[in-house]
TIFIRO-139453 format. One record per residue (C-alpha): x, y negated, z. Coordinates in steps of 0.5 Angstrom, whole numbers. Each point is the difference from the previous one (the first is absolute). Last residue first. Example, Ala and Ser with C-alpha at 12.3 -4.5 7.8 and 13.67 -1.06 7.14 Angstrom:
    px    py    pz
    27     2    14
    -2     7     2
//
This chain:
    px    py    pz
  -138    33    -3
    -7    -2     3
    -4     4     5
    -1    -6     6
    -7     2     1
    -2    -7    -3
     3     2    -7
    -5    -5    -3
    -7     4     1
     0     5    -5
    -1    -1    -7
    -6     3    -4
     0     7     0
     3     5    -5
     0     3    -7
    -4     5    -4
     2     7     0
     2     4    -7
     0     7     0
    -7     1    -4
    -3    -6     3
    -2     1     7
    -5    -4     4
     1     0     7
    -4    -1     6
     3     3     6
     0    -5     5
    -7    -3     0
    -1    -7    -2
    -3    -5     6
     7    -3     2
     1    -3    -7
    -7    -3    -1
     3    -7     2
     5     0    -6
    -2    -7    -2
    -1     2    -7
    -4     6     2
     4     7     1
    -2     7    -3
     6     4     2
     7     0    -2
     3     7    -2
     6     1     4
     7     1    -4
     3     7     1
     4    -1    -6
    -1    -6    -4
    -6    -3    -3
    -1    -2    -7
    -7    -4     2
     4    -7     0
    -5    -5     2
     1     1     8
     8     0    -2
     0    -8    -2
    -3    -1     7
     5     4     3
     5    -3    -3
    -2    -7     2
    -1     2     7
     7     3     0
     3    -7    -3
     1    -2     7
     5     6     1
    -1     7    -2
    -2     6     4
     5     5    -3
    -1     7     4
     5     2     4
     2     8     0
     4     4     4
     2     6    -3
     3     6     4
     4     6    -1
    -2     7     3
     5     4     4
    -3    -2     7
     2     0     7
    -2    -8     2
     6    -1     5
     4    -4    -6
    -5    -5    -2
    -3     0    -7
    -7     3     2
    -1    -5     6
     2    -6    -3
    -5     1    -6
    -5     1     5
     1    -7     4
     2    -4    -6
     6     1    -4
     3    -7     1
     0     2     8
     6     4    -1
     2     3     7
    -7    -1     2
    -1     1     8
    -6    -5     1
    -2     1    -7
    -4     6     2
    -4    -3     5
    -6    -1    -4
     0     5    -6
    -8     2     1
    -2    -7     3
     2    -2    -7
     3    -7    -2
     1    -1    -7
     5    -5    -2
     5     5    -3
    -3     7     0
     6     2    -4
    -5     5    -3
     2     8     0
     2     5    -5
     3     6     3
     4     5    -4
     2     7    -1
    -5     3     5
     0     7     2
     3    -2     7
    -7     0     4
    -3    -7     2
     0     1     8
     5    -6     0
    -5    -5    -3
    -6     3     4
     4    -1     7
     2    -7    -3
    -7    -2    -1
    -2     2     7
     5    -4     3
    -2    -6    -4
    -7     0     2
    -7     3    -1
     1     5    -5
    -5     3    -5
     4     4    -6
    -4     1    -6
     3     4    -6
    -1     0    -7
     4     5    -5
     2     0    -7
     3     6    -4
    -7     3     0
    -3    -5    -4
    -8     0     0
    -1    -6     4
     6    -4    -3
    -4    -5    -3
    -5    -1     5
     6     0     6
     4    -5    -3
    -7    -5    -2
    -2     1     8
     7    -1     2
     1    -7    -4
    -7    -2     2
     1     1     7
     7    -4     0
    -3    -6    -3
    -6     0     5
     5     0     5
     4    -5    -3
    -6    -5     0
    -2     1     7
     7    -1     2
     0    -7    -4
    -6    -2     3
     3     1     7
     6    -3    -2
    -4    -7    -2
    -3     1     6
     6     1     5
     3    -6    -4
    -6    -5     1
     0     2     7
     7    -1     1
     1    -8    -2
     5    -2     5
     6     0    -4
     4     4     4
    -4     6     1
    -1     1    -8
     8     1     0
    -2     7     4
    -5     2    -6
    -6     2     3
    -1     7     3
    -4     4    -5
    -7     1     1
    -3     6    -5
     0     5     5
    -1    -2     7
     6     1     5
     3     6     3
    -4     6    -4
    -4     5     5
    -5     1    -5
     5     2    -6
     3    -4    -5
     1     4    -7
     7     2    -3
     0     3    -7
     4     5    -2
     0     1    -8
     4     6    -2
     2     0    -7
     3     6    -3
     4     0    -6
     2     4    -6
    -6    -2    -5
     2    -7     1
    -7    -4     0
     2    -1     8
     6    -4    -1
    -5    -6    -3
    -4     1     6
     6     0     5
     2    -7    -3
    -7    -3     1
     0     3     7
     6    -3     2
    -3    -7    -3
    -6     1     4
     5     1     6
     3    -6    -1
    -6    -4    -1
    -3     2     7
    -3     7     2
     3     5     5
     2     5    -6
     6     5     1
     1     3    -7
     3     7    -1
     3     3    -5
     2     7    -2
     5     1    -6
     1     4    -6
     3    -2    -6
    -2     5    -6
    -2    -6    -5
     7    -3     0
     3     7    -2
     3     6     4
    -1    -2     7
     2     4     6
     6    -5     2
    -6    -6     0
     2    -2     7
    -2    -7     3
     6    -1     4
     0    -4     7
     0    -6    -4
    -4    -6     4
    -3    -4    -6
    -2    -7     1
    -6    -1    -5
    -1    -7    -2
    -7    -3    -4
     2    -6    -4
     3    -7     0
     5     2     6
     2    -6     5
    -1     3     7
     1     7    -2
     6    -1    -4
     3    -4     6
    -1     5     5
     3     5    -5
     6    -4    -1
     1    -1     8
    -1     8     0
     5     1    -5
     5    -5     3
     1     4     6
     3     6    -4
    -1     7     0
    -4     1     6
    -1     7     3
    -6     4     0
     0     7     3
    -1     7    -3
     7     3     2
     3    -1    -6
    -2    -8     0
    -5    -3    -4
     0    -7    -2
    -1    -7     3
    -2    -6    -4
    -6     3    -3
     1     0    -8
    -4    -5    -4
    -6     1    -5
    -4    -6    -3
    -7     1    -3
    -4    -4    -5
     6    -3    -4
    -1    -6    -5
     7     1    -2
     2    -7     1
    -4     0     7
     4     6     2
     6    -3    -2
    -1    -6     4
    -1     4     6
     6     5    -1
     5    -6    -1
    -3    -4     6
     0     6     4
     8     0    -1
     1    -6     3
     3     2     7
     3     6    -4
     5    -4    -4
    -2     1    -7
     1     5    -6
    -7     3    -2
     1     5    -5
    -5     2    -5
    -3     7    -3
    -6     0    -5
    -4     7     1
    -6     2    -5
    -4     5     3
    -6     4    -4
     5     6    -1
     3     3     6
     6     3    -3
     3    -5    -4
    -1    -6     6
     2     5     5
     7     0    -3
     0    -7    -1
    -1    -1     7
     5     5     2
     5    -4    -5
    -2    -7     3
     2     3     7
     7     3    -2
     2    -6    -5
    -2    -5     6
     4     4     5
     6     0    -5
    -1    -7    -1
     1    -1     8
     6     4     0
     3    -4    -6
     0    -1    -7
    -3     6    -2
     1     3    -7
    -5    -2    -4
    -6     5    -1
    -5    -5     3
    -1    -6    -4
    -4    -5     4
     4     2     6
     6    -4    -4
    -3    -7     0
    -2     0     7
     6     3     2
     3    -7    -3
    -1    -4     7
     3     5     4
     7    -1    -4
     0    -7     2
     2     1     7
    -2    -1     7
    -5     6     1
    -7    -1    -1
    -4     6     3
    -3     4    -5
    -8     2     0
    -1     5    -6
    -7    -2    -3
    -4     5    -4
    -6    -3    -3
    -5     6    -2
    -6    -1    -5
    -4     6     2
    -6     2    -5
    -7     0     1
    -4     3    -5
     6     4    -3
     1     2     7
     5    -1     6
    -2     3     6
     3    -4     6
     3     7     3
     5    -1    -5
     1    -7     2
     1     3     7
     5     6    -2
     4    -6    -4
     1    -4     7
     1     7     4
     6     1    -5
     3    -7    -1
     1    -2     7
     7     3     1
     2    -3    -6
     1    -6     4
    -4    -7     1
    -6     1    -4
    -6    -4    -2
    -6     3    -4
    -4    -5    -3
    -7     3    -3
    -4    -2    -5
    -7     4    -1
    -2     0    -8
    -7     0    -1
    -6     5     0
    -1    -1     8
     0    -7     0
     5    -3     6
    -4    -4     5
     1     6     5
     7     1    -2
     1    -8     2
     3    -6    -4
    -5     1    -6
    -2    -7    -1
     6    -4    -3
     3    -7     1
     4    -2    -5
     7    -2     2
     3    -6    -4
     1    -4     7
     4     5     2
     6    -2    -5
     1    -6     4
     6    -3    -3
     1    -8     2
     1     0     8
     4     7     0
     4    -2    -6
     2    -7     3
     2     3     7
     4     6    -3
     3    -4    -5
     3    -6     4
     6     3     3
     3     3    -7
     0    -7    -3
     2    -4     7
     6     5     1
     2     0    -7
     0    -8    -1
     4     0     6
     5     4    -2
     0    -4    -7
     1    -7     4
     6     3     4
     3     3    -6
     0    -7    -4
     2    -4     6
     6     5     2
     2     0    -8
    -2     4    -5
     4     3    -6
     6     1     5
     1     7    -2
    -1     2     7
    -6    -5     0
    -3     3    -6
     1     7     3
    -4    -2     6
    -5    -3    -4
    -1     6    -4
     0     5     6
    -5    -4     3
    -5     0    -6
     1     8     0
    -1     1     8
    -7    -4     0
    -5    -4    -3
    -7     1    -1
    -3    -5    -6
    -3     6    -4
    -5     1     6
    -3    -7    -2
     0     1    -7
    -4     6     1
    -5    -3     5
    -1    -6    -5
    -1     6    -6
    -5     3     5
    -4    -6     1
     0    -1    -7
    -4     6    -1
     4     5    -5
    -1    -1    -8
     7     2    -2
     1    -6    -3
    -3    -4     6
     5     5     4
     6    -3    -5
    -2    -7     2
     0     1     7
     7     3     1
     3    -6    -4
    -4    -5     4
     1     4     7
     8     0    -1
     0    -7    -3
    -4    -2     6
     5     3     5
     6    -3    -3
    -4    -7    -1
    -1     0     8
     6     3     3
     4    -5    -5
    -4    -6     2
     1     2     7
     7     0    -1
     1    -7    -4
    -4    -3     6
     5     2     5
     6    -2    -5
    -4    -7    -1
    -1    -1     8
     7     1     1
     5     5     2
     0     8    -1
     7     1     3
    -3     1     7
    -4     6    -3
     7     4     0
    -1     7    -3
     6     4     0
    -1     3     7
    -7     1    -3
     2     4    -6
     5     4     5
    -5     2     5
    -4     2    -6
     5     5    -2
     1     2     7
    -7     2     1
     2     5    -6
     5     4     5
    -4     2     6
    -8     1    -2
     0     1    -7
     7     4    -1
    -1     4     6
    -7     1     0
     0     2    -8
     6     4    -1
    -1     7     2
    -7     0    -1
     0    -3    -7
     6     4    -2
    -4     7     2
    -7    -3    -4
     4    -2    -6
     3     7    -1
    -8     3     2
    -2    -4    -6
     0    -6    -5
     6     0    -5
     7    -3     2
     1    -5    -6
    -3    -6     4
     5     1     6
     6    -1    -4
    -3    -6    -4
    -1    -3     7
     7     2     3
     3    -3    -7
    -4    -7     1
     2     0     7
     8    -1    -2
    -2    -6    -3
     2    -1    -8
     8    -1    -2
     2     7    -2
     4     1     6
    -7    -1     4
    -4     4    -4
     5     6     1
     1    -1     7
    -7     0     1
    -1     6    -4
     6     4     4
    -4    -2     7
    -7     3    -2
     4     6    -3
     3     1     7
    -7     1     2
    -2     5    -5
     6     4     1
    -1     0     8
    -7     2    -2
     2     6    -4
     6     2     5
    -5     0     5
    -4     5    -3
    -8    -1    -2
    -5     3     4
    -4     5    -2
    -8     0    -2
     2     1    -8
     7     3    -1
     5    -4    -1
     4     1    -7
    -6    -4    -3
     1    -6     4
     8     0    -1
    -1     0    -8
    -5    -5     0
     5    -5     4
     5     2    -6
    -5    -1    -5
    -1    -7     3
     7    -2     1
     2     1    -7
    -5    -3    -5
    -4    -5     4
     6    -2     5
     5     0    -6
    -5    -4    -4
    -1    -5     6
     8    -1     0
     0    -1    -7
    -5    -6     0
     5    -3     6
     6     1    -5
    -4    -4    -5
    -2    -5     4
     7    -1     4
     3     0    -7
    -4    -5    -3
     1    -5     6
     8     1    -1
    -1    -2    -7
    -4    -6     2
     7    -3     4
     0    -5     4
    -7     1     4
     2     7     2
    -2     1     7
    -7    -3    -1
    -1     3    -7
     1     7     2
    -4    -2     7
    -6    -3    -4
     0     6    -5
     0     5     6
    -6    -4     3
    -4     0    -6
     0     7     0
    -1     1     7
    -6    -5    -1
    -3     4    -6
     0     6     4
    -3    -3     6
    -6    -4    -4
    -2     7    -3
     0     3     7
    -4    -6     2
    -5     1    -5
    -1     7     2
    -1    -2     7
    -5    -5    -2
    -4     4    -5
    -1     5     5
    -2    -5     6
    -5    -3    -5
    -3     7    -2
    -1     1     8
     3     6     4
     6    -5     2
    -5    -6     2
     0     1     7
     3    -7     2
     5     3     4
     2     5    -5
     0    -5    -6
     5    -4     4
     4     6     2
     1     2    -8
     1    -7    -2
     6     0     5
     3     6    -3
    -1    -3    -7
     3    -7     1
    -3    -4    -6
     5    -5    -4
    -2    -6    -4
     3    -5     5
     7     3     1
     1     2    -7
    -1    -7    -2
     5    -3     5
     5     5    -2
    -1    -1    -8
    -1    -7     0
     7    -1     4
     3     5    -5
    -2    -5    -6
     2    -6     4
     7     2     0
     4     1     7
     6    -5     1
    -4    -4     5
     0    -8     0
    -7     0    -4
    -3     3     6
    -7     4    -2
    -6    -2     4
    -4    -4    -5
     3     3    -6
    -2     7     3
    -7    -2     1
    -2     1    -7
     4     7    -1
    -4     2     7
    -7    -2    -3
     2     4    -7
     2     6     4
    -7    -1     4
    -4     0    -6
     4     6    -4
     0     4     6
    -8     1     2
    -1     1    -8
     5     6     0
    -3     4     6
    -7    -1    -3
     2     2    -7
     4     6     3
    -6     2     5
    -5     0    -6
     4     4    -5
     0     7     4
    -3     1     7
     2     7    -1
     7    -1    -3
     1    -6     6
    -1     6     5
     5     4    -3
     5    -4     2
    -1     2     7
     5    -4     5
     2     3     6
     7     2    -2
     1    -7    -3
    -2    -3     7
     4     5     4
     7    -2    -5
    -2    -7     2
     0     2     7
     7     3    -1
     3    -5    -3
    -3    -5     5
     3     3     6
     7     0    -3
    -1    -7    -2
    -2    -2     7
     6     4     3
     5    -4    -5
    -4    -6     2
     1     1     8
     7     2    -1
     2    -6    -4
    -4    -5     4
     3     2     7
     7    -4    -1
    -5    -7    -1
    -3     1     7
    -7     3     0
    -1     1     8
     5    -4     3
     1    -6    -5
    -8    -1    -2
    -2     1     8
     5    -5     2
    -2    -5    -6
    -7     0     2
    -3    -2    -7
     1     7    -2
    -6     2     5
    -5    -4    -5
     2    -2    -7
     7     3     0
    -2     7     1
    -3     5     5
    -7    -3    -2
     1     0    -7
     2     7     0
    -6     2     5
    -4    -4    -5
     2     4    -6
    -1     7     4
    -7    -3     2
    -2    -1    -7
     2     6    -2
    -4     4     5
    -7    -2    -4
    -4    -5     4
    -7     2     2
    -1    -6     5
    -1     5     6
     7     3    -2
     4    -7     0
     2     1     7
     2     7     0
     4     0    -7
     3    -6     4
     2     4     5
     3     5    -4
     4    -5    -4
     3    -3     6
     2     7     3
     3     3    -7
     4    -7    -1
     3     0     8
     1     8     0
     4    -1    -7
     4    -6     3
     2     3     6
     2     6    -4
     4    -4    -4
     4    -4     6
     1     7     3
     4     2    -7
     3    -6    -2
     4    -2     7
     0    -7     3
    -7     1     2
     2     6     5
     4    -5     4
     6     3     3
     3     0     7
     2     7     1
    -6     1     4
    -4    -2    -6
     2     5    -4
     5     2    -5
    -4    -3    -6
    -1     4    -7
     2    -4    -6
     5    -5     1
     6     4    -2
     0    -2    -7
     0    -7     2
    -4    -4    -5
     1    -8    -2
    -5    -5    -2
     3    -5    -4
    -5    -6    -2
    -1    -4    -6
    -3     6    -4
    -4     2     6
    -3    -7     0
    -5     2    -5
    -3     6     2
     0     1     8
     0    -7     2
    -7     0     3
     2     6     4
     4    -6     4
     8     1    -1
     5    -1     6
     6     2    -4
     3     5     5
     7     1    -4
     4     5     2
    -5     5     2
//
């Protein structure tokens, strides 16, 4: 440490030419503080401290910015700016102690190693076939989104460019244009996931266009570097460009076949040998060395090397080995370096700040305008075009690489560099809030009537959305659907949704594209699971007949997964949504929780679903003895207490009863003479006691309960009449007085049944289940559902807990609309003669029915507005 020149971190780049920094080769590791050494005088302890500080700062900022739905890249750049000369670096002792001049070489070298491997991972995760599938439109949107911002960058380069610099105007235009026109693909993938747009057409176009944009940006960056380094001799620039093209060709025609040979040599399902993995990881560094030597940036070589490795198990292995270490530890160093180089204090004068705001505004507008024009040409809605333009403004890693290279090559001075870093942060930061405000696809959703099985027409397609976490859920789900008896008259349309937790990588986004084409090699374990699930359902589709299956994958955090499920149910207009219970059966017959997040998700689905919901407690729905789909054999029991959920459960069992191999037992529980409280009176809603209007509330609930009882009677009478001579359908009445007697009856049911179907009973307070909820383990299943799903209930039968969709404020309108629709659904009660005012309702007989062939006419006038508290 011969010359300890006190240098502020802000002097890192330009001052380093005039300052001599001496490195002592022995000063790598310290002898210890007990020997009187200061650890921060030695390069290794200092680097460890810098790395820790960078990682902790960026992680804290990620947590702080999470509520604002900002991508991680924003936190990482801001972390660097915070530690740099703009904020903490203003305090000279901090800058001299933590980020002294002599440490720059070590930290920059490590940051570039991290960048090298991260760009290799980005290339590895990119699926070029996505562009092929999207076709011409994605390419045109990407190119049009680059042209206008590039032109704006070129125009502003004349204002920002310092005439005293040796760099020629053309190279400066190229750097500024690329920095403004680029779209960061990995960052965009995260933003789309956050906004729930990955599964949409808009999301797929945005991802594909970003992919094309990234490719163009890399080509332009290679060109810009070639020109920047060799501005004196144009011939050298030509050599750089030609040798870069030669390197790309070498990777395509030599490296890719070699990697394919490695993949073929490894048997399917077996792990790759360490030798091959080390060979590829060394290849990344060799590629970086070659491209650096020929005059382009080392990361260009790593990116191309990653791009030529085929998607498949090899890519998965490499991602799993590198992802966390590179993304979590080394990459933040690169952002920190960018932040340390950014000195906001160099931007002086209102004119420069005004120019900065103008650059941000015009670059944003340029990208949006270019995209909107193409979208209008393709007849896309203007709000989608505007949203797409906004999304294409996402900045990130590639732009920072462009800026850092520009600064290294003296193309950008401190002021221009600081301006462009702020532009990147602001443009990426405003995207999520603006898109959330402007783009609301839910507004275009069309209300549909048949949101329940009871309302579905018996001679029309029944649409079911089946959610699956793991392949373990699949056999019982398929057997349940098989039991639903798809026929030519009433086929099943099944949407299979594989629920995948969003991990912190771009590859998770691309699974959505890949799962649509089964038979491709699995990209990772999640996709391998998706392939197994899809194959199982597609086999079922081929063998069953009258069934259509559409596989989909939802990739999002479990905390917001229910939004994906509910919006998909709404989009696909399904009548029934089946989700797996959060517990699975253990070897000894008990039930253990799989993931606590599943339970929260199920509760959210029950609260927000736009259709009826069934929670399936999977204890195996055996069908091992069947030969074909028509030879399935199940014994099903429906426990009926009354209320909308129980009616929906019976409607589903009604459909199943049509199946020749299924026996259905309807067990109805009737209040006995010693029932605890008068039948037909429901306890008032607890909320009602707070608003001092109890009497009207109780009256409202009583009226509602009376109407519910009539609907129950009508449905059961109709069900019994239709199956009067059917030996496969049994009707049993059990008279009970309280919850204890109910439990005794349920426990006494013999073990011949494969499946219990029960209503959730939400909002219906019955004396027959009184007290059962006091010790409920899972109250969201209702009193009886919780009893049947508990570990101490000794049964091998699966349980389906059903909740009927009742609707919101619009339910009355729906019901009124349905009054005039005489193509009734499964188990839809027959309305009795009702006067205009509806006053003759209570004088009608329960059993009055008219049958028109198999069609049953439609249900009642609307109930009192959800007064009994039953509402999802």
